[in-house]
C-alpha positions in Angstrom: 110.4 83.9 5.8 112.4 83.1 2.7 113.3 85.5 0.0 111.2 85.1 -3.2 113.0 83.6 -6.2 115.4 86.0 -7.8 114.4 87.8 -11.0 116.4 87.3 -14.0 115.7 90.3 -16.3 115.7 89.6 -20.1 115.9 85.8 -19.6 112.7 85.0 -21.5 112.4 88.5 -23.3 112.3 88.7 -27.0 113.6 92.2 -27.5 113.4 94.1 -30.7 116.6 93.8 -32.7 119.0 96.7 -32.5 118.9 98.7 -35.9 122.6 97.9 -36.5 121.6 94.2 -36.9 119.5 94.9 -40.0 122.1 93.4 -42.4 122.0 90.0 -40.5 118.4 89.8 -39.5 117.8 87.0 -42.0 120.3 84.8 -40.0 118.5 84.9 -36.7 117.4 81.5 -35.5 118.8 78.0 -35.6 120.1 76.4 -38.8 120.9 72.7 -39.4 122.2 70.7 -42.3 125.1 68.6 -43.8 128.4 69.3 -45.3 131.7 68.0 -46.4 135.2 68.7 -45.5 138.7 68.1 -46.6 142.3 69.2 -45.9 145.7 68.2 -47.2 146.8 66.8 -43.9 143.8 64.4 -43.7 143.9 61.0 -45.2 140.5 61.5 -46.8 137.5 63.8 -47.0 134.6 63.5 -44.6 130.9 64.3 -44.2 129.4 66.1 -41.2 126.3 67.6 -39.7 126.2 71.1 -38.5 124.0 73.3 -36.4 124.4 77.2 -36.1 122.3 79.5 -33.9 122.3 83.2 -34.3 120.6 85.2 -31.5 120.6 88.7 -29.9 119.5 90.5 -26.7 118.4 93.8 -28.2 122.0 95.2 -28.4 124.0 95.5 -31.7 125.7 92.1 -31.1 124.9 88.7 -32.5 125.7 85.7 -30.4 126.8 82.8 -32.6 127.0 79.1 -31.5 127.9 76.2 -33.7 128.5 72.6 -33.4 129.3 69.8 -35.8 129.4 66.1 -35.8 131.1 63.6 -38.2 128.6 61.5 -40.0 128.7 58.0 -41.6 127.7 57.1 -45.2 124.0 57.4 -44.4 124.3 60.7 -42.6 124.1 59.2 -39.1 126.2 60.7 -36.3 129.5 59.0 -35.6 131.2 61.4 -33.1 131.3 65.0 -32.1 133.4 67.4 -34.1 134.0 71.2 -34.0 132.3 73.5 -31.5 132.4 77.4 -31.6 131.0 80.2 -29.6 131.3 83.8 -30.3 130.0 87.4 -30.8 129.7 89.5 -33.9 129.8 93.2 -33.2 127.9 95.0 -36.0 129.1 98.5 -37.0 127.2 101.3 -38.7 128.8 100.8 -42.0 128.0 97.1 -42.2 131.4 96.0 -41.0 131.5 93.1 -38.5 134.1 92.6 -35.7 133.9 89.0 -34.5 135.2 87.1 -31.6 135.3 83.3 -32.1 136.4 80.7 -29.6 136.8 77.0 -29.8 137.3 74.4 -26.9 140.4 73.1 -28.8 142.4 76.2 -27.6 141.8 78.5 -30.6 140.5 82.1 -30.3 140.1 84.3 -33.3 139.5 88.0 -33.9 137.9 88.3 -37.3 136.7 91.2 -39.3 134.5 91.4 -42.3 131.1 92.7 -43.6 127.5 91.9 -44.0 125.8 92.9 -47.3 123.3 91.5 -49.7 122.6 88.3 -47.6 126.3 87.4 -47.2 128.6 87.6 -44.2 132.3 87.4 -44.9 134.7 87.1 -42.0 138.5 86.9 -42.1 140.6 86.2 -39.0 142.9 89.2 -38.3 144.4 87.6 -35.2 144.5 83.9 -34.0 145.5 83.2 -30.4 146.4 79.6 -29.5 146.8 77.8 -26.2 150.1 75.9 -25.8 148.7 72.6 -27.0 146.3 73.9 -29.7 146.7 72.9 -33.3 148.7 75.5 -35.1 146.2 77.7 -37.0 147.5 80.7 -38.9 144.3 82.1 -40.7 140.7 81.5 -41.3 137.8 82.8 -43.4 134.1 82.0 -43.0 131.3 82.9 -45.4 127.6 82.6 -44.7 125.3 83.2 -47.6 121.5 83.2 -47.7 120.5 81.5 -50.9 117.5 82.2 -53.1 115.9 79.0 -51.9 116.0 80.2 -48.2 118.9 78.0 -47.2 122.2 79.1 -45.6 125.3 78.2 -47.4 128.5 78.0 -45.2 132.1 77.8 -46.3 135.2 77.8 -44.2 138.7 78.2 -45.4 141.7 77.4 -43.2 145.5 77.9 -43.0 146.8 75.5 -40.5 149.8 73.2 -39.7 152.0 74.7 -42.4 149.4 74.7 -45.2 148.3 77.9 -47.0 144.7 79.2 -46.8 142.4 77.0 -48.6 138.9 75.4 -48.7 138.3 73.2 -45.6 134.4 72.9 -45.1 131.2 73.6 -46.8 127.6 73.0 -45.8 124.1 73.8 -46.7 121.9 74.5 -43.7 118.1 74.9 -43.3 116.2 76.9 -40.8 114.8 74.8 -38.0 113.8 77.6 -35.5 113.3 81.2 -36.2 114.4 83.6 -33.5 
């Protein structure tokens, strides 16, 4: 006799959000859109597509995954670009503590807040693997717009450059959580 298939609790469950997630409930789901990027160390600006998913398991944490791809003049995909995975830990006063990792060898500890449809996170610590690009600081802002879109902005201080604008995108919900 064989054992029955193992049970995986919570795998398909849609738990109620933890009360501490109230300031970020509007972000839950998957968002997709297009954006533009630039940085002084690049020869020219670029356009990209982006997808961000915000999910939870009923605890006061938001799981955040993001991927981007470089696009051509017509918006078609050219090649993969950035990927991120992380967790946002919501605090009772609206503060957020975030852990953000990238496959390029960068891990960030960021802090910020969620209020009035905006999340603003600034890296407090950046850890790098020995071969990672030298990143000193980052700032990410997510803002729910009046039209129901999600505006994203990313500032970067890297390879000797001061903190400055790097990416911006306008994302639209494609799947609610």
